[in-house]
py3Dmol code that shows the C-alpha trace and the ligand (Angstrom):
import py3Dmol

protein = """\
ATOM      1  CA  UNK A   1      -6.099  -9.465 -12.975  1.00  0.00           C
ATOM      2  CA  UNK A   2      -9.420  -7.676 -12.612  1.00  0.00           C
ATOM      3  CA  UNK A   3     -11.429 -10.877 -12.139  1.00  0.00           C
ATOM      4  CA  UNK A   4      -8.966 -12.215  -9.591  1.00  0.00           C
ATOM      5  CA  UNK A   5      -8.833  -9.150  -7.384  1.00  0.00           C
ATOM      6  CA  UNK A   6     -11.875  -6.904  -7.873  1.00  0.00           C
ATOM      7  CA  UNK A   7     -15.455  -7.279  -6.611  1.00  0.00           C
ATOM      8  CA  UNK A   8     -17.447  -8.841  -9.511  1.00  0.00           C
ATOM      9  CA  UNK A   9     -19.996  -6.017  -9.637  1.00  0.00           C
ATOM     10  CA  UNK A  10     -17.225  -3.619 -10.677  1.00  0.00           C
ATOM     11  CA  UNK A  11     -15.423  -5.689 -13.357  1.00  0.00           C
ATOM     12  CA  UNK A  12     -17.146  -3.770 -16.138  1.00  0.00           C
ATOM     13  CA  UNK A  13     -15.841  -0.466 -14.765  1.00  0.00           C
ATOM     14  CA  UNK A  14     -12.277  -1.617 -15.513  1.00  0.00           C
ATOM     15  CA  UNK A  15     -12.695  -1.844 -19.287  1.00  0.00           C
ATOM     16  CA  UNK A  16      -9.937   0.062 -21.116  1.00  0.00           C
ATOM     17  CA  UNK A  17     -10.468   3.787 -21.555  1.00  0.00           C
ATOM     18  CA  UNK A  18     -13.114   3.964 -18.830  1.00  0.00           C
ATOM     19  CA  UNK A  19     -12.270   6.699 -16.335  1.00  0.00           C
ATOM     20  CA  UNK A  20     -13.405   7.005 -12.715  1.00  0.00           C
ATOM     21  CA  UNK A  21     -16.555   9.136 -12.270  1.00  0.00           C
ATOM     22  CA  UNK A  22     -15.420  12.802 -12.406  1.00  0.00           C
ATOM     23  CA  UNK A  23     -17.220  13.695  -9.162  1.00  0.00           C
ATOM     24  CA  UNK A  24     -15.333  10.940  -7.310  1.00  0.00           C
ATOM     25  CA  UNK A  25     -12.014  12.223  -8.674  1.00  0.00           C
ATOM     26  CA  UNK A  26     -12.889  15.825  -7.776  1.00  0.00           C
ATOM     27  CA  UNK A  27     -13.817  14.900  -4.194  1.00  0.00           C
ATOM     28  CA  UNK A  28     -10.740  12.652  -3.907  1.00  0.00           C
ATOM     29  CA  UNK A  29      -8.584  15.617  -4.914  1.00  0.00           C
ATOM     30  CA  UNK A  30     -10.156  17.681  -2.121  1.00  0.00           C
ATOM     31  CA  UNK A  31      -9.602  14.897   0.405  1.00  0.00           C
ATOM     32  CA  UNK A  32      -5.940  14.507  -0.626  1.00  0.00           C
ATOM     33  CA  UNK A  33      -5.476  18.248  -0.189  1.00  0.00           C
ATOM     34  CA  UNK A  34      -7.059  17.919   3.268  1.00  0.00           C
ATOM     35  CA  UNK A  35      -4.635  15.106   4.183  1.00  0.00           C
ATOM     36  CA  UNK A  36      -1.668  17.156   2.927  1.00  0.00           C
ATOM     37  CA  UNK A  37      -2.737  20.104   5.098  1.00  0.00           C
ATOM     38  CA  UNK A  38      -3.290  17.870   8.134  1.00  0.00           C
ATOM     39  CA  UNK A  39       0.218  16.399   7.746  1.00  0.00           C
ATOM     40  CA  UNK A  40       1.719  19.868   7.303  1.00  0.00           C
ATOM     41  CA  UNK A  41       0.047  20.968  10.536  1.00  0.00           C
ATOM     42  CA  UNK A  42       1.769  17.957  12.154  1.00  0.00           C
ATOM     43  CA  UNK A  43       5.131  19.337  10.962  1.00  0.00           C
ATOM     44  CA  UNK A  44       5.595  16.995   7.982  1.00  0.00           C
ATOM     45  CA  UNK A  45       7.023  18.184   4.671  1.00  0.00           C
ATOM     46  CA  UNK A  46       4.531  17.002   2.062  1.00  0.00           C
ATOM     47  CA  UNK A  47       5.417  16.640  -1.621  1.00  0.00           C
ATOM     48  CA  UNK A  48       2.859  15.740  -4.267  1.00  0.00           C
ATOM     49  CA  UNK A  49       3.372  13.708  -7.449  1.00  0.00           C
ATOM     50  CA  UNK A  50       3.345  15.400 -10.842  1.00  0.00           C
ATOM     51  CA  UNK A  51       0.033  15.247 -12.748  1.00  0.00           C
ATOM     52  CA  UNK A  52       0.221  12.924 -15.744  1.00  0.00           C
ATOM     53  CA  UNK A  53      -2.388  12.592 -18.574  1.00  0.00           C
ATOM     54  CA  UNK A  54      -3.023   8.905 -17.955  1.00  0.00           C
ATOM     55  CA  UNK A  55      -5.712   8.433 -20.609  1.00  0.00           C
ATOM     56  CA  UNK A  56      -3.171   9.131 -23.373  1.00  0.00           C
ATOM     57  CA  UNK A  57      -0.739   6.632 -21.833  1.00  0.00           C
ATOM     58  CA  UNK A  58      -3.294   3.828 -21.383  1.00  0.00           C
ATOM     59  CA  UNK A  59      -2.469   4.298 -17.717  1.00  0.00           C
ATOM     60  CA  UNK A  60      -4.302   4.046 -14.431  1.00  0.00           C
ATOM     61  CA  UNK A  61      -3.469   6.762 -11.897  1.00  0.00           C
ATOM     62  CA  UNK A  62      -0.755   7.814  -9.475  1.00  0.00           C
ATOM     63  CA  UNK A  63      -2.868   8.189  -6.365  1.00  0.00           C
ATOM     64  CA  UNK A  64      -1.163   5.255  -4.611  1.00  0.00           C
ATOM     65  CA  UNK A  65       2.593   5.864  -4.365  1.00  0.00           C
ATOM     66  CA  UNK A  66       2.861   3.047  -1.798  1.00  0.00           C
ATOM     67  CA  UNK A  67       2.420   0.506  -4.602  1.00  0.00           C
ATOM     68  CA  UNK A  68       5.183   1.815  -6.848  1.00  0.00           C
ATOM     69  CA  UNK A  69       8.085   2.614  -4.514  1.00  0.00           C
ATOM     70  CA  UNK A  70       9.589   0.982  -1.429  1.00  0.00           C
ATOM     71  CA  UNK A  71      11.716   3.125   0.880  1.00  0.00           C
ATOM     72  CA  UNK A  72      14.135   1.293   3.175  1.00  0.00           C
ATOM     73  CA  UNK A  73      16.737   3.426   4.969  1.00  0.00           C
ATOM     74  CA  UNK A  74      18.454   5.486   2.272  1.00  0.00           C
ATOM     75  CA  UNK A  75      17.217   3.189  -0.513  1.00  0.00           C
ATOM     76  CA  UNK A  76      14.315   4.140  -2.774  1.00  0.00           C
ATOM     77  CA  UNK A  77      13.422   1.011  -4.746  1.00  0.00           C
ATOM     78  CA  UNK A  78      11.233   0.948  -7.855  1.00  0.00           C
ATOM     79  CA  UNK A  79       8.762  -1.947  -7.750  1.00  0.00           C
ATOM     80  CA  UNK A  80       8.370  -3.819 -11.069  1.00  0.00           C
ATOM     81  CA  UNK A  81       4.582  -3.661 -10.794  1.00  0.00           C
ATOM     82  CA  UNK A  82       2.519  -6.396 -12.382  1.00  0.00           C
ATOM     83  CA  UNK A  83      -0.188  -4.390 -14.142  1.00  0.00           C
ATOM     84  CA  UNK A  84       0.850  -3.202 -17.590  1.00  0.00           C
ATOM     85  CA  UNK A  85      -1.462  -0.200 -17.115  1.00  0.00           C
ATOM     86  CA  UNK A  86       0.858   0.893 -14.304  1.00  0.00           C
ATOM     87  CA  UNK A  87       4.146   0.617 -16.164  1.00  0.00           C
ATOM     88  CA  UNK A  88       4.491   4.384 -16.668  1.00  0.00           C
ATOM     89  CA  UNK A  89       3.581   5.355 -13.120  1.00  0.00           C
ATOM     90  CA  UNK A  90       7.126   6.390 -12.263  1.00  0.00           C
ATOM     91  CA  UNK A  91       6.567   9.437 -14.520  1.00  0.00           C
ATOM     92  CA  UNK A  92       4.498  10.961 -11.739  1.00  0.00           C
ATOM     93  CA  UNK A  93       7.241  10.528  -9.140  1.00  0.00           C
ATOM     94  CA  UNK A  94      10.306  11.131 -11.309  1.00  0.00           C
ATOM     95  CA  UNK A  95      10.914  14.810 -10.320  1.00  0.00           C
ATOM     96  CA  UNK A  96      10.772  13.738  -6.655  1.00  0.00           C
ATOM     97  CA  UNK A  97      13.079  10.775  -7.245  1.00  0.00           C
ATOM     98  CA  UNK A  98      15.603  13.170  -8.803  1.00  0.00           C
ATOM     99  CA  UNK A  99      15.312  15.458  -5.784  1.00  0.00           C
ATOM    100  CA  UNK A 100      15.769  12.568  -3.338  1.00  0.00           C
ATOM    101  CA  UNK A 101      18.849  11.399  -5.258  1.00  0.00           C
ATOM    102  CA  UNK A 102      20.355  14.883  -5.042  1.00  0.00           C
ATOM    103  CA  UNK A 103      19.809  14.862  -1.285  1.00  0.00           C
ATOM    104  CA  UNK A 104      21.336  11.486  -0.508  1.00  0.00           C
ATOM    105  CA  UNK A 105      18.907   8.722  -1.491  1.00  0.00           C
ATOM    106  CA  UNK A 106      20.164   5.584  -3.190  1.00  0.00           C
ATOM    107  CA  UNK A 107      17.876   5.168  -6.215  1.00  0.00           C
ATOM    108  CA  UNK A 108      17.336   1.587  -7.344  1.00  0.00           C
ATOM    109  CA  UNK A 109      15.423   1.279 -10.632  1.00  0.00           C
ATOM    110  CA  UNK A 110      13.634  -2.015 -11.202  1.00  0.00           C
ATOM    111  CA  UNK A 111      15.711  -2.993 -14.230  1.00  0.00           C
ATOM    112  CA  UNK A 112      12.774  -5.173 -15.345  1.00  0.00           C
ATOM    113  CA  UNK A 113      11.105  -4.974 -18.787  1.00  0.00           C
ATOM    114  CA  UNK A 114       7.636  -3.833 -17.700  1.00  0.00           C
ATOM    115  CA  UNK A 115       6.230  -4.352 -21.210  1.00  0.00           C
ATOM    116  CA  UNK A 116       6.277  -8.091 -20.530  1.00  0.00           C
ATOM    117  CA  UNK A 117       2.871  -9.093 -19.164  1.00  0.00           C
ATOM    118  CA  UNK A 118       3.332 -11.525 -16.261  1.00  0.00           C
ATOM    119  CA  UNK A 119      -0.314 -12.673 -16.184  1.00  0.00           C
ATOM    120  CA  UNK A 120      -0.749 -16.380 -16.931  1.00  0.00           C
ATOM    121  CA  UNK A 121      -2.689 -17.388 -20.033  1.00  0.00           C
ATOM    122  CA  UNK A 122      -6.121 -18.929 -19.645  1.00  0.00           C
ATOM    123  CA  UNK A 123      -9.008 -18.653 -17.187  1.00  0.00           C
ATOM    124  CA  UNK A 124      -8.745 -17.634 -13.552  1.00  0.00           C
ATOM    125  CA  UNK A 125      -8.150 -20.813 -11.553  1.00  0.00           C
ATOM    126  CA  UNK A 126      -9.637 -21.040  -8.068  1.00  0.00           C
ATOM    127  CA  UNK A 127      -7.006 -20.920  -5.289  1.00  0.00           C
ATOM    128  CA  UNK A 128      -4.237 -19.941  -7.659  1.00  0.00           C
ATOM    129  CA  UNK A 129      -2.546 -16.622  -8.440  1.00  0.00           C
ATOM    130  CA  UNK A 130      -3.230 -15.191 -11.897  1.00  0.00           C
ATOM    131  CA  UNK A 131       0.380 -14.070 -12.115  1.00  0.00           C
ATOM    132  CA  UNK A 132       3.004 -16.385 -13.610  1.00  0.00           C
ATOM    133  CA  UNK A 133       6.800 -16.090 -13.718  1.00  0.00           C
ATOM    134  CA  UNK A 134       7.294 -14.496 -17.159  1.00  0.00           C
ATOM    135  CA  UNK A 135       9.239 -11.745 -15.384  1.00  0.00           C
ATOM    136  CA  UNK A 136       9.830 -10.645 -11.776  1.00  0.00           C
ATOM    137  CA  UNK A 137       6.848  -8.682 -10.421  1.00  0.00           C
ATOM    138  CA  UNK A 138       6.039  -7.178  -7.040  1.00  0.00           C
ATOM    139  CA  UNK A 139       3.975  -4.261  -5.829  1.00  0.00           C
ATOM    140  CA  UNK A 140       5.581  -2.418  -2.935  1.00  0.00           C
ATOM    141  CA  UNK A 141       2.283  -2.531  -1.008  1.00  0.00           C
ATOM    142  CA  UNK A 142       2.652  -6.317  -0.749  1.00  0.00           C
ATOM    143  CA  UNK A 143       5.464  -5.622   1.762  1.00  0.00           C
ATOM    144  CA  UNK A 144       5.680  -3.855   5.127  1.00  0.00           C
ATOM    145  CA  UNK A 145       8.730  -2.745   7.079  1.00  0.00           C
ATOM    146  CA  UNK A 146       8.900  -4.020  10.659  1.00  0.00           C
ATOM    147  CA  UNK A 147      12.096  -2.118  11.442  1.00  0.00           C
ATOM    148  CA  UNK A 148      15.392  -1.411   9.678  1.00  0.00           C
ATOM    149  CA  UNK A 149      16.259  -5.066   9.059  1.00  0.00           C
ATOM    150  CA  UNK A 150      12.936  -6.842   8.641  1.00  0.00           C
ATOM    151  CA  UNK A 151      10.336  -6.845   5.898  1.00  0.00           C
ATOM    152  CA  UNK A 152       7.210  -9.013   5.836  1.00  0.00           C
ATOM    153  CA  UNK A 153       5.184  -9.566   2.690  1.00  0.00           C
ATOM    154  CA  UNK A 154       3.076 -11.974   0.720  1.00  0.00           C
ATOM    155  CA  UNK A 155       2.716 -13.641  -2.636  1.00  0.00           C
ATOM    156  CA  UNK A 156      -0.400 -12.301  -4.359  1.00  0.00           C
ATOM    157  CA  UNK A 157      -2.054 -11.738  -7.721  1.00  0.00           C
ATOM    158  CA  UNK A 158       0.575  -9.028  -8.338  1.00  0.00           C
ATOM    159  CA  UNK A 159       3.672 -10.441  -6.589  1.00  0.00           C
ATOM    160  CA  UNK A 160       5.420 -13.587  -7.843  1.00  0.00           C
ATOM    161  CA  UNK A 161       8.325 -15.651  -6.494  1.00  0.00           C
ATOM    162  CA  UNK A 162      10.929 -14.141  -8.805  1.00  0.00           C
ATOM    163  CA  UNK A 163       9.606 -10.757  -7.681  1.00  0.00           C
ATOM    164  CA  UNK A 164      10.354 -11.651  -4.056  1.00  0.00           C
ATOM    165  CA  UNK A 165      13.878 -12.709  -5.095  1.00  0.00           C
ATOM    166  CA  UNK A 166      14.238  -9.417  -6.998  1.00  0.00           C
ATOM    167  CA  UNK A 167      13.301  -7.496  -3.842  1.00  0.00           C
ATOM    168  CA  UNK A 168      15.670  -9.598  -1.708  1.00  0.00           C
ATOM    169  CA  UNK A 169      18.525  -8.746  -4.059  1.00  0.00           C
ATOM    170  CA  UNK A 170      17.663  -5.063  -3.900  1.00  0.00           C
ATOM    171  CA  UNK A 171      17.615  -5.115  -0.070  1.00  0.00           C
ATOM    172  CA  UNK A 172      20.786  -7.179   0.301  1.00  0.00           C
ATOM    173  CA  UNK A 173      21.810  -9.651   3.031  1.00  0.00           C
ATOM    174  CA  UNK A 174      21.212  -7.253   5.946  1.00  0.00           C
ATOM    175  CA  UNK A 175      17.431  -7.201   5.476  1.00  0.00           C
ATOM    176  CA  UNK A 176      15.317 -10.338   5.982  1.00  0.00           C
ATOM    177  CA  UNK A 177      12.211 -10.645   3.791  1.00  0.00           C
ATOM    178  CA  UNK A 178       9.707 -13.004   5.397  1.00  0.00           C
ATOM    179  CA  UNK A 179       6.607 -14.172   3.518  1.00  0.00           C
ATOM    180  CA  UNK A 180       3.352 -14.477   5.485  1.00  0.00           C
ATOM    181  CA  UNK A 181       0.402 -16.554   4.274  1.00  0.00           C
ATOM    182  CA  UNK A 182      -2.768 -14.603   5.059  1.00  0.00           C
ATOM    183  CA  UNK A 183      -6.116 -16.146   4.068  1.00  0.00           C
ATOM    184  CA  UNK A 184      -6.890 -13.894   1.120  1.00  0.00           C
ATOM    185  CA  UNK A 185      -7.828 -15.443  -2.235  1.00  0.00           C
ATOM    186  CA  UNK A 186      -8.053 -11.992  -3.788  1.00  0.00           C
ATOM    187  CA  UNK A 187      -4.736 -10.830  -2.347  1.00  0.00           C
ATOM    188  CA  UNK A 188      -3.323  -7.686  -3.843  1.00  0.00           C
ATOM    189  CA  UNK A 189      -1.375  -5.719  -1.212  1.00  0.00           C
ATOM    190  CA  UNK A 190      -0.911  -6.565   2.454  1.00  0.00           C
ATOM    191  CA  UNK A 191      -1.697  -3.141   3.937  1.00  0.00           C
ATOM    192  CA  UNK A 192      -5.342  -3.970   4.705  1.00  0.00           C
ATOM    193  CA  UNK A 193      -4.205  -7.221   6.352  1.00  0.00           C
ATOM    194  CA  UNK A 194      -1.563  -5.984   8.790  1.00  0.00           C
ATOM    195  CA  UNK A 195      -0.822  -2.501  10.126  1.00  0.00           C
ATOM    196  CA  UNK A 196       2.273  -1.963  12.328  1.00  0.00           C
ATOM    197  CA  UNK A 197       1.520   0.861  14.797  1.00  0.00           C
ATOM    198  CA  UNK A 198       4.755   1.001  16.770  1.00  0.00           C
ATOM    199  CA  UNK A 199       7.627  -1.236  17.725  1.00  0.00           C
ATOM    200  CA  UNK A 200       6.081  -4.662  18.453  1.00  0.00           C
ATOM    201  CA  UNK A 201       2.443  -3.534  18.217  1.00  0.00           C
ATOM    202  CA  UNK A 202       0.291  -4.087  15.136  1.00  0.00           C
ATOM    203  CA  UNK A 203      -3.330  -4.299  14.061  1.00  0.00           C
ATOM    204  CA  UNK A 204      -4.232  -7.464  12.152  1.00  0.00           C
ATOM    205  CA  UNK A 205      -7.165  -8.433   9.958  1.00  0.00           C
ATOM    206  CA  UNK A 206      -9.090 -11.132  11.868  1.00  0.00           C
ATOM    207  CA  UNK A 207     -10.663 -12.444   8.654  1.00  0.00           C
ATOM    208  CA  UNK A 208      -7.263 -13.128   7.092  1.00  0.00           C
ATOM    209  CA  UNK A 209      -4.802 -13.736   9.921  1.00  0.00           C
ATOM    210  CA  UNK A 210      -4.828 -16.093  12.868  1.00  0.00           C
ATOM    211  CA  UNK A 211      -2.122 -14.847  15.280  1.00  0.00           C
ATOM    212  CA  UNK A 212      -1.573 -18.477  16.325  1.00  0.00           C
ATOM    213  CA  UNK A 213      -0.154 -19.117  12.837  1.00  0.00           C
ATOM    214  CA  UNK A 214       2.587 -16.506  13.243  1.00  0.00           C
ATOM    215  CA  UNK A 215       5.046 -18.588  15.280  1.00  0.00           C
ATOM    216  CA  UNK A 216       8.463 -18.584  13.593  1.00  0.00           C
ATOM    217  CA  UNK A 217       7.684 -15.317  11.829  1.00  0.00           C
ATOM    218  CA  UNK A 218       9.099 -11.894  12.789  1.00  0.00           C
ATOM    219  CA  UNK A 219       5.663 -11.163  14.319  1.00  0.00           C
ATOM    220  CA  UNK A 220       5.815 -14.030  16.816  1.00  0.00           C
ATOM    221  CA  UNK A 221       6.679 -11.753  19.759  1.00  0.00           C
ATOM    222  CA  UNK A 222       4.524  -8.799  18.703  1.00  0.00           C
ATOM    223  CA  UNK A 223       1.370  -7.664  20.456  1.00  0.00           C
ATOM    224  CA  UNK A 224      -1.312  -8.182  17.816  1.00  0.00           C
ATOM    225  CA  UNK A 225      -4.689  -6.479  18.126  1.00  0.00           C
ATOM    226  CA  UNK A 226      -7.606  -7.405  15.817  1.00  0.00           C
ATOM    227  CA  UNK A 227      -8.909  -4.527  13.714  1.00  0.00           C
ATOM    228  CA  UNK A 228     -12.654  -3.873  14.149  1.00  0.00           C
ATOM    229  CA  UNK A 229     -14.881  -5.459  11.488  1.00  0.00           C
ATOM    230  CA  UNK A 230     -15.696  -2.724   8.994  1.00  0.00           C
ATOM    231  CA  UNK A 231     -19.178  -1.182   9.114  1.00  0.00           C
ATOM    232  CA  UNK A 232     -21.016  -0.582   5.842  1.00  0.00           C
ATOM    233  CA  UNK A 233     -20.778   3.131   5.077  1.00  0.00           C
ATOM    234  CA  UNK A 234     -22.512   5.337   2.534  1.00  0.00           C
ATOM    235  CA  UNK A 235     -20.383   6.919  -0.148  1.00  0.00           C
ATOM    236  CA  UNK A 236     -18.797   5.936  -3.456  1.00  0.00           C
ATOM    237  CA  UNK A 237     -18.189   2.220  -4.138  1.00  0.00           C
ATOM    238  CA  UNK A 238     -14.902   0.549  -3.247  1.00  0.00           C
ATOM    239  CA  UNK A 239     -14.179  -0.488  -6.843  1.00  0.00           C
ATOM    240  CA  UNK A 240     -10.896  -2.198  -6.094  1.00  0.00           C
ATOM    241  CA  UNK A 241     -10.650  -3.182  -2.457  1.00  0.00           C
ATOM    242  CA  UNK A 242     -12.327  -4.731   0.520  1.00  0.00           C
ATOM    243  CA  UNK A 243     -13.827  -2.618   3.305  1.00  0.00           C
ATOM    244  CA  UNK A 244     -10.774  -3.535   5.402  1.00  0.00           C
ATOM    245  CA  UNK A 245      -9.326  -0.227   4.229  1.00  0.00           C
ATOM    246  CA  UNK A 246     -10.515   0.817   7.693  1.00  0.00           C
ATOM    247  CA  UNK A 247      -7.143  -0.498   8.985  1.00  0.00           C
ATOM    248  CA  UNK A 248      -5.065   1.103   6.196  1.00  0.00           C
ATOM    249  CA  UNK A 249      -3.687   3.850   8.436  1.00  0.00           C
ATOM    250  CA  UNK A 250      -0.807   6.307   8.362  1.00  0.00           C
ATOM    251  CA  UNK A 251       1.258   6.388  11.555  1.00  0.00           C
ATOM    252  CA  UNK A 252       2.650   9.928  11.728  1.00  0.00           C
ATOM    253  CA  UNK A 253       4.768   9.545  14.860  1.00  0.00           C
ATOM    254  CA  UNK A 254       4.824   7.607  18.132  1.00  0.00           C
ATOM    255  CA  UNK A 255       1.384   8.922  19.056  1.00  0.00           C
ATOM    256  CA  UNK A 256      -0.541  10.211  16.055  1.00  0.00           C
ATOM    257  CA  UNK A 257      -2.335   8.014  13.529  1.00  0.00           C
ATOM    258  CA  UNK A 258      -4.415   9.238  10.562  1.00  0.00           C
ATOM    259  CA  UNK A 259      -7.743   7.378  10.323  1.00  0.00           C
ATOM    260  CA  UNK A 260     -10.915   7.832   8.227  1.00  0.00           C
ATOM    261  CA  UNK A 261     -13.280  10.394   9.784  1.00  0.00           C
ATOM    262  CA  UNK A 262     -16.235   7.965   9.847  1.00  0.00           C
ATOM    263  CA  UNK A 263     -14.330   4.918  11.159  1.00  0.00           C
ATOM    264  CA  UNK A 264     -15.225   5.613  14.778  1.00  0.00           C
ATOM    265  CA  UNK A 265     -14.516   2.055  15.998  1.00  0.00           C
ATOM    266  CA  UNK A 266     -10.934   2.255  14.734  1.00  0.00           C
ATOM    267  CA  UNK A 267     -10.538   5.691  16.328  1.00  0.00           C
ATOM    268  CA  UNK A 268     -11.787   4.308  19.661  1.00  0.00           C
ATOM    269  CA  UNK A 269      -9.447   1.338  19.459  1.00  0.00           C
ATOM    270  CA  UNK A 270      -6.456   3.571  18.707  1.00  0.00           C
ATOM    271  CA  UNK A 271      -7.335   5.810  21.658  1.00  0.00           C
ATOM    272  CA  UNK A 272      -7.598   2.745  23.915  1.00  0.00           C
ATOM    273  CA  UNK A 273      -4.098   1.714  22.760  1.00  0.00           C
ATOM    274  CA  UNK A 274      -2.737   5.126  23.785  1.00  0.00           C
ATOM    275  CA  UNK A 275      -2.652   6.809  20.381  1.00  0.00           C
ATOM    276  CA  UNK A 276      -4.209  10.083  19.291  1.00  0.00           C
ATOM    277  CA  UNK A 277      -6.351   9.410  16.215  1.00  0.00           C
ATOM    278  CA  UNK A 278      -6.336  12.123  13.546  1.00  0.00           C
ATOM    279  CA  UNK A 279      -9.692  11.763  11.714  1.00  0.00           C
ATOM    280  CA  UNK A 280      -9.609  12.738   8.037  1.00  0.00           C
ATOM    281  CA  UNK A 281     -12.344  12.351   5.356  1.00  0.00           C
ATOM    282  CA  UNK A 282     -11.014   9.940   2.700  1.00  0.00           C
ATOM    283  CA  UNK A 283     -13.942   7.912   1.274  1.00  0.00           C
ATOM    284  CA  UNK A 284     -13.436   9.155  -2.312  1.00  0.00           C
ATOM    285  CA  UNK A 285      -9.706   8.417  -2.322  1.00  0.00           C
ATOM    286  CA  UNK A 286     -10.620   4.971  -1.004  1.00  0.00           C
ATOM    287  CA  UNK A 287     -12.795   4.473  -4.114  1.00  0.00           C
ATOM    288  CA  UNK A 288      -9.636   4.889  -6.223  1.00  0.00           C
ATOM    289  CA  UNK A 289      -8.061   1.864  -4.551  1.00  0.00           C
ATOM    290  CA  UNK A 290      -6.542   2.637  -1.181  1.00  0.00           C
ATOM    291  CA  UNK A 291      -6.552   4.618   2.021  1.00  0.00           C
ATOM    292  CA  UNK A 292      -3.956   6.531   4.041  1.00  0.00           C
ATOM    293  CA  UNK A 293      -1.131   3.978   3.900  1.00  0.00           C
ATOM    294  CA  UNK A 294      -1.610   3.434   0.141  1.00  0.00           C
ATOM    295  CA  UNK A 295      -1.903   7.119  -0.718  1.00  0.00           C
ATOM    296  CA  UNK A 296       1.325   8.149   1.043  1.00  0.00           C
ATOM    297  CA  UNK A 297       5.008   7.228   0.994  1.00  0.00           C
ATOM    298  CA  UNK A 298       6.986   8.243   4.062  1.00  0.00           C
ATOM    299  CA  UNK A 299      10.406   8.998   2.636  1.00  0.00           C
ATOM    300  CA  UNK A 300      12.190  10.541   5.619  1.00  0.00           C
ATOM    301  CA  UNK A 301      11.319  10.244   9.290  1.00  0.00           C
ATOM    302  CA  UNK A 302      12.739  12.341  12.139  1.00  0.00           C
ATOM    303  CA  UNK A 303      14.434   9.862  14.425  1.00  0.00           C
ATOM    304  CA  UNK A 304      13.999  11.958  17.566  1.00  0.00           C
ATOM    305  CA  UNK A 305      10.366  12.649  17.029  1.00  0.00           C
ATOM    306  CA  UNK A 306       9.188   9.429  15.452  1.00  0.00           C
ATOM    307  CA  UNK A 307      11.890   6.871  16.082  1.00  0.00           C
ATOM    308  CA  UNK A 308       9.789   3.975  14.873  1.00  0.00           C
ATOM    309  CA  UNK A 309       8.725   2.621  11.524  1.00  0.00           C
ATOM    310  CA  UNK A 310       5.082   2.798  10.464  1.00  0.00           C
ATOM    311  CA  UNK A 311       5.477  -0.143   8.143  1.00  0.00           C
TER     312      UNK A 311
END
"""
ligand_1 = """\
8
DAV
O -7.055 -5.941 1.092
O -8.731 -4.927 0.295
C -6.378 -2.957 0.099
C -5.044 -2.333 -0.201
C -4.927 -1.705 -1.520
N -3.619 -1.127 -1.698
C -7.538 -5.116 0.357
C -6.574 -4.299 -0.473
"""
view = py3Dmol.view(width=600, height=400)
view.addModel(protein, "pdb")
view.setStyle({"model": 0}, {"cartoon": {"style": "trace"}})
view.addModel(ligand_1, "xyz")
view.setStyle({"model": 1}, {"stick": {}})
view.zoomTo()
view.show()
């Protein structure tokens, strides 16, 4: 999994029992607190996951709720994530899941034995996913909502075909799940490949997507704007992702979009598209594996104020 998805210079950092540098974690904590306060100033109710001693559980972290849970209408769906080191991640969200159930959410546990390792035996094969079909697997961040009845997603090193069928069954016949085929040999999550901004307007990753290839997909009649190529920035390494985290944004409402404080080109593009960018320092959270879309899970949206899905 690590070889297939991570930059080679960081493979060694993923050996078991090896924690992130403490200063990165400390700064990431501060940045998350800053994001929470920014969202609260925007009128959002922000809830944080419970802290879990991951080292004792051979676990990873719970900084990226977008990977573990998919919210669709009143459904909260547990993703049967591929990594065995993530099989206890629900512990961090469980008190919130209980609260959401009490207040009307339909909780859908994965029902999959997460102790089964879905990774194929043998070496990493070029142009092939490392995941096999030993059990259904999907990470929620391999899928994006394009409205109440449409989901787009991808196969990846963490999402297999039986996983897509598992998700389709969870969503039922009223929701169409359409698989895209971005050019991404290291694919693990689609939220640095496509970023829906409002109804029928999305940013796309010009390295991975050719809009001409999207005929006969739900995006065929969308306005698609290329995200700016990321600039190299100082700061902690991106251990797990590409620099395309610059387009991993959180759409707060019809106008406001949270964007990294240093990603000026993205801020300028958003302003040109009629949005108000909300700059927020997030480089240390990014080092843990994701940016604003990954690090949040929008559970309830106010229809009058926001009306539209952020994906
Ligand atoms: O495409 O570099 C970023 C998203 C991680 N949740 C990428 C992966």
